[in-house]
Each structure stands twice: as C-alpha cells, then as structure tokens.
C-alpha positions as CSV (number, residue, x, y, z in Angstrom):
1,X,0.0,-0.3,0.1
2,X,1.3,3.7,-0.5
3,X,-0.4,6.9,-0.2
4,X,-3.8,5.4,-1.3
5,X,-4.8,2.7,0.0
6,X,-6.7,0.1,-2.3
7,X,-9.7,0.0,-2.1
8,X,-9.9,-4.0,-1.5
9,X,-7.2,-4.0,0.7
10,X,-9.0,-1.5,2.7
11,X,-12.0,-3.4,2.8
12,X,-10.4,-6.9,3.5
13,X,-8.8,-5.2,6.5
14,X,-11.9,-3.4,7.5
15,X,-9.6,0.1,7.6
16,X,-11.7,3.0,9.0
17,X,-12.2,5.5,6.3
18,X,-12.7,8.1,8.8
19,X,-9.4,8.8,9.9
20,X,-8.2,8.7,6.4
21,X,-9.5,11.8,5.5
22,X,-9.5,13.2,8.6
23,X,-5.7,13.0,7.4
24,X,-5.6,14.0,4.0
25,X,-7.4,16.9,4.4
26,X,-4.6,17.9,6.3
27,X,-2.3,17.2,4.1
28,X,0.0,15.7,6.3
29,X,-0.4,12.8,8.9
30,X,2.1,13.1,11.1
31,X,1.2,17.0,11.5
32,X,-2.2,15.9,12.1
33,X,-2.2,13.9,14.5
34,X,0.3,16.4,15.9
35,X,-2.2,18.9,15.8
36,X,-4.0,20.6,18.9
37,X,-7.5,19.6,16.9
38,X,-6.6,15.5,17.1
39,X,-9.7,13.8,18.4
40,X,-8.2,9.9,18.7
41,X,-10.1,6.9,16.8
42,X,-11.2,4.3,18.5
43,X,-9.6,0.9,18.9
44,X,-6.1,3.2,17.4
45,X,-2.7,2.5,19.4
46,X,0.7,3.5,18.6
47,X,2.1,-0.2,18.2
48,X,6.0,-0.9,18.4
49,X,7.6,-3.2,15.2
50,X,9.8,-5.5,14.3
51,X,11.3,-5.7,11.1
52,X,14.8,-6.6,9.0
53,X,18.1,-4.8,10.1
54,X,18.2,-1.7,8.4
55,X,14.7,-1.3,6.0
56,X,12.4,0.0,9.2
57,X,12.1,3.3,6.9
58,X,11.6,1.5,3.8
59,X,8.8,-0.8,5.5
60,X,7.2,2.0,7.5
61,X,7.0,3.7,3.9
62,X,5.7,0.8,2.3
63,X,2.6,0.4,4.7
64,X,1.3,4.1,5.7
65,X,-1.4,5.0,4.6
66,X,-4.4,7.5,5.1
67,X,-5.5,5.1,7.6
68,X,-2.3,3.6,8.8
69,X,0.4,6.3,10.5
70,X,4.2,5.1,10.6
71,X,7.1,6.5,12.3
72,X,10.0,5.0,12.0
73,X,13.0,8.2,13.9
74,X,16.3,9.1,12.8
75,X,18.8,11.0,13.9
76,X,21.5,13.9,12.7
77,X,24.9,12.9,12.8
78,X,27.6,14.8,12.4
79,X,31.0,13.3,10.8
80,X,34.0,14.4,8.6
81,X,34.1,13.7,5.5
82,X,37.1,15.3,3.0
83,X,38.4,17.7,5.5
84,X,34.5,19.0,6.0
85,X,31.8,18.5,8.7
86,X,28.6,17.2,7.1
87,X,25.6,15.9,8.4
88,X,23.8,12.9,7.8
89,X,20.1,11.6,8.7
90,X,20.4,7.8,9.9
91,X,17.6,5.5,11.8
92,X,17.5,6.3,15.4
93,X,16.2,2.4,15.5
94,X,17.6,0.1,12.9
95,X,15.5,-2.4,13.0
96,X,12.3,-1.0,14.7
97,X,9.3,2.0,13.8
98,X,6.3,2.3,15.3
99,X,2.1,2.5,13.8
100,X,-0.2,4.4,14.8
101,X,-3.8,1.9,14.0
102,X,-6.3,-0.8,15.0
103,X,-4.0,-4.4,15.7
104,X,-6.7,-6.0,13.4
105,X,-5.1,-3.9,11.0
106,X,-1.7,-4.6,11.3
107,X,-2.4,-8.1,11.5
108,X,-3.7,-8.3,8.5
109,X,-0.8,-7.0,7.4
110,X,1.8,-9.2,9.5
111,X,0.6,-12.4,8.1
112,X,1.8,-11.5,4.7
113,X,5.4,-10.7,3.1
114,X,5.6,-6.7,2.3
115,X,7.1,-6.4,-0.8
116,X,9.4,-3.3,-1.5
117,X,8.3,-1.3,-4.8
118,X,10.9,0.7,-4.7
119,X,13.6,-2.5,-4.6
120,X,12.1,-5.1,-6.8
121,X,15.3,-7.5,-5.8
122,X,15.1,-7.4,-2.0
123,X,13.8,-10.2,-0.4
124,X,9.9,-9.5,1.2
125,X,10.1,-8.1,4.7
126,X,8.2,-9.9,7.4
127,X,6.1,-7.5,10.1
128,X,6.6,-8.9,13.5
129,X,4.9,-7.1,16.8
130,X,6.9,-6.9,19.9
131,X,5.6,-7.9,23.3
132,X,5.1,-7.0,26.6
133,X,6.2,-9.6,28.6
134,X,5.2,-8.0,31.7
135,X,1.2,-7.9,30.6
136,X,-1.0,-10.5,29.6
137,X,-4.2,-10.3,27.5
138,X,-7.4,-12.2,28.9
139,X,-5.8,-15.4,27.3
140,X,-2.6,-15.2,28.9
141,X,-0.5,-14.6,26.3
142,X,2.3,-11.7,26.1
143,X,0.4,-8.5,25.5
144,X,1.3,-7.1,22.0
145,X,3.9,-3.5,23.3
146,X,2.3,-0.4,22.5
147,X,3.1,3.3,23.5
148,X,0.6,5.7,25.3
149,X,-0.3,8.4,22.6
150,X,0.3,11.7,24.9
151,X,4.2,9.8,25.4
152,X,4.3,9.0,21.7
153,X,3.3,13.0,21.2
154,X,6.1,14.0,22.9
155,X,9.1,11.1,21.3
156,X,8.1,12.3,18.2
157,X,8.0,16.4,19.2
158,X,11.9,15.3,20.3
159,X,12.7,13.0,17.0
160,X,11.5,15.0,14.6
161,X,14.3,17.7,15.5
162,X,16.6,18.6,13.2
163,X,19.7,18.3,15.9
164,X,22.9,16.9,15.9
165,X,22.4,17.3,19.9
166,X,18.6,15.0,19.9
167,X,19.8,11.1,20.4
168,X,18.2,8.4,21.2
169,X,19.0,5.8,23.4
170,X,17.8,1.8,24.4
171,X,17.2,1.5,27.6
172,X,19.6,-0.8,28.6
173,X,22.4,1.5,27.3
174,X,21.4,4.4,28.8
175,X,22.5,5.4,32.7
176,X,22.0,8.6,33.9
177,X,20.2,10.7,37.1
178,X,16.3,11.8,36.2
179,X,14.7,14.8,37.7
180,X,11.2,16.0,37.7
181,X,8.8,15.3,35.1
182,X,8.2,18.4,33.3
183,X,6.4,20.4,30.1
184,X,8.7,22.4,27.7
185,X,6.6,25.4,27.5
186,X,8.4,27.7,24.7
187,X,11.3,26.6,22.0
188,X,11.7,23.9,19.1
189,X,10.6,21.1,22.0
190,X,7.3,23.3,23.4
191,X,5.0,20.4,24.0
192,X,6.9,17.7,24.7
193,X,7.1,16.4,28.5
194,X,9.6,14.6,30.3
195,X,11.8,13.9,32.9
196,X,15.1,16.3,33.8
197,X,18.2,15.6,33.2
198,X,22.0,16.7,32.9
199,X,23.9,15.1,29.6
200,X,27.2,16.2,28.8
201,X,26.8,19.1,31.2
202,X,23.5,20.8,29.8
203,X,20.0,20.9,30.5
204,X,17.9,18.6,28.6
205,X,14.4,16.1,28.6
206,X,14.4,12.4,28.7
207,X,10.8,10.8,26.7
208,X,10.9,7.4,28.1
209,X,9.6,4.6,26.1
210,X,9.9,2.0,28.9
211,X,10.9,-1.3,27.7
212,X,12.2,0.3,23.5
213,X,14.3,3.5,24.5
214,X,14.6,7.2,25.7
215,X,15.0,10.5,23.4
216,X,16.6,13.3,25.2
217,X,16.3,16.9,23.6
218,X,19.2,19.0,23.3
219,X,19.9,21.6,25.8
220,X,16.4,23.4,26.9
221,X,16.8,26.3,28.9
222,X,14.7,26.1,32.9
223,X,12.8,28.9,32.2
224,X,11.7,27.2,29.2
225,X,10.6,24.3,32.0
226,X,7.4,24.0,33.8
227,X,7.0,20.8,36.4
228,X,4.1,19.0,36.5
229,X,2.1,15.8,37.6
230,X,3.5,12.9,35.7
C-alpha cells in the first residue's frame, strides 16, 4: 500500500474511512496527529513493530496509508568527510518503527510478506509485533507492546527535530540521574513532557518509552521548563 489504500485491501482489513479523510484534509498525516484539534479514533494505538535490520524506513513507508500512520525515527549525526563536517540522517532504531493503527489492521499486514516497490530485488520483509512480557492478555499470552498516545507525541516532537544533539538511546544502554517531570513550554521542543536530566553538562528533557528507548532533547533553558505531575 502506498499513499492511497487499495479499496479491496481496505475493505478486507476493515480499515475505517474517517481517519483517512481527516488526515488527507491536513495534507500531512503526522502534522494532523500532532495538532491540538486531533481526536483519537476508537481502538487506535501506537504499536511497536520489528522488521529486518536496516529496512525499517522502507517498510514504514510501504505500509503507510491515509488510515495507518507510521513513524520511523531518525537522528542527525555529524561526520567528517574530505576534511569537512557534514550531517547525515540515520535511523534512530535500526530494526523497528511505530505504527498508529488498530490491532486487526496490523495483524492483517503481519500475515503477508511485504514487498518493496522501490526495491524489487529485495526479499519481501516480515512485519513482527514487539511484545510486553510483563503484561498478559485475556488468553494469558504476552500483550503486544503499545506506547501511550501522549508519550508518543512527546517522543515524536523530540525526534522530528533536525538537531545533532537530539539522541535516542536503548534503555539498557542508558544511565543518567533523572529529576522532575516537566513540560517544555517554549522553543522548538514546546509540548514535550518528560524527566529533566543533565547530559554532557547541559539541561535536557528525557522521554522514556519504557522497554524500548529513551529520547533526549538538545539543551533546553530552565526558564522553558514547567514542573507538572507525572
């Protein structure tokens, strides 16, 4: 599926039309979800999906549609080439991405190999759910991992910034003392909620997607922070 869902696939998967029409009116799906006027559709969640290493952006782009929003975070990395400092966009999570959808819609895609229209020589990829091993469903099995909507919005607001000082860390590879729970009220990170921390001698805000990763803002002046209840 590309920008427009094939009607037969949409009907077979039971994809709702309303989310697609609302996103199309906004022009850019991600911008619409981030807007204050967005109303969460019923039964939609942010799922965490695993794919073959290095294929996360291609898979995310392939399955995205007006009724299924994907987000594969990147981060800006500075490198020296031919004596000059250049910036590159790299995947922040090289074998996973996020999808805002209904569980049944993603299950439908999970059961089918995903071909890559722009890379016909690639072996079809497989979409796999990540599971939360600390929570069980009604059948006694591990629940599919999801991220709370507000938490995901903070994560997106951090990682969508083209800033070399924004970083994403895997949970087991990160250790830093965390302080008050705050909201950023000014600047390019306005709206982000997370824990204050000091990294490399500078104040920043951490957004923790438990069991997945931690995103760190670049420097945020203390005057831009408001303490709130978690």
